[in-house]
Residue, then its C-alpha position, 0 to 999 in steps of 0.5 A: m129660486p122657486d118654492r119647490p123644485i121644477e118638475v122635469w120628465i124624460v122620455e128616452d128609450d136608451a136606458a143608460f142615457r136616460s139614467t144619466v140625464q135623470d141623475l143630472l137633474s136630480r143633482q140640481r137643487h132647483l130641479s126634480c125628475r120623478v118620471a123617466v120612461e122609455s116611450c110616449e105611451e108611458a109618459l101619456d099614461a103618467l100624465g093621466r095618473e100623476s097629481m103633479r104634472p111636469q113643467v118641462i119634458l125632455m123628449d127623444l124622437v125615435l122611440p118604440g111605439m109612438d114617435g116623439t113628434e106625435g108624442v109632442r103633439r099629444i102632450q100639447e093637446i093635454d096641457p099646452n103649458i108643458h114645455v117640451i124640449v126635443l133631445t135627439v141625435y137627429g138633426d135633419d130638416d124634416r124632423i126639426f120642422d115637424a117637431l117644432c110644428a107639433g109644439a116643441c119649444g126647443y131642439l137639442l142634439k145629443p150628446g149634450t153637455e150637462g150645462r147645456i141641458v140644464a140651461a135649455i130647461e131654464t131658457a124654456l121656463e123663461g119663455g125662450a126657445p132653447i136650440t143648439p147653434f147647429i139647429a139655429r142655422r138649420v131653422l134659418t133656412i128651413f122655412t124658406r126651403y120648405i115653402t115649395k110649390r103648392g101641390d094639388y091634393q084634391l082636398t074637399q072643402r070640409e077636409r080643408e076646414v078640418l086641416q085649417l083647424l088642425v093647423e090652428g091647434s084644435s083637438q079632434r074633439e074641438i073640431a067636432a064641436r066646431l063643425s057640429v059633427s061627431p068625433h068619429t066623422i072628424d076621425t074619418h076626415i083626418r084619415h082621408i087628409y093623411s091619405r091625400l097628403k101622403v103623411r102618417s101623423q097630424g104633425a106631418a099634415v100640419a107641416k105640409a100644409i104650412r110649407e106648401r101653403l095649402l090653406 
């Protein structure tokens, strides 16, 4: 048993479900939930304000404003030691693949039993990947099915370099330093990459680069 309760945050726009999960966590002697918000923007703001960061975040995917997959990526950029577990009603391959590529350590489907949610948190803290049996079956087929014929997206050499660094998990600031250019220049390159790949987020760009073996 840890000296202090494990801090778990919730990002969930369904107020009733959010309250239910927060109450569940609060009833566990070894868990604490001081932050339960409805958007990624609020969670990111809390990460900048709170003195005690969470060890685990339960993240919905379809949220007002920033989507959960992008939220996972941003959280991992801020602190890769935070375990982000997706908790959603969506079990389609694209969402699973993109969330895992963005850095989620686990993926659960709602509605989850109280025991399953608590067990998932404990599994993540032990270094495991908490997933439901359905998601496990999907993951076994996703990478095979998503390795498709490489598309010709006419990426420039510099865009390929930037995309490679994104796949490796580098932030825009780190890429700028690595390539000795300004962050504004990297932002421009990334916008061009999104346009060429026909995607709208870094997670989607990374996922497409991996499944089509663009690099």
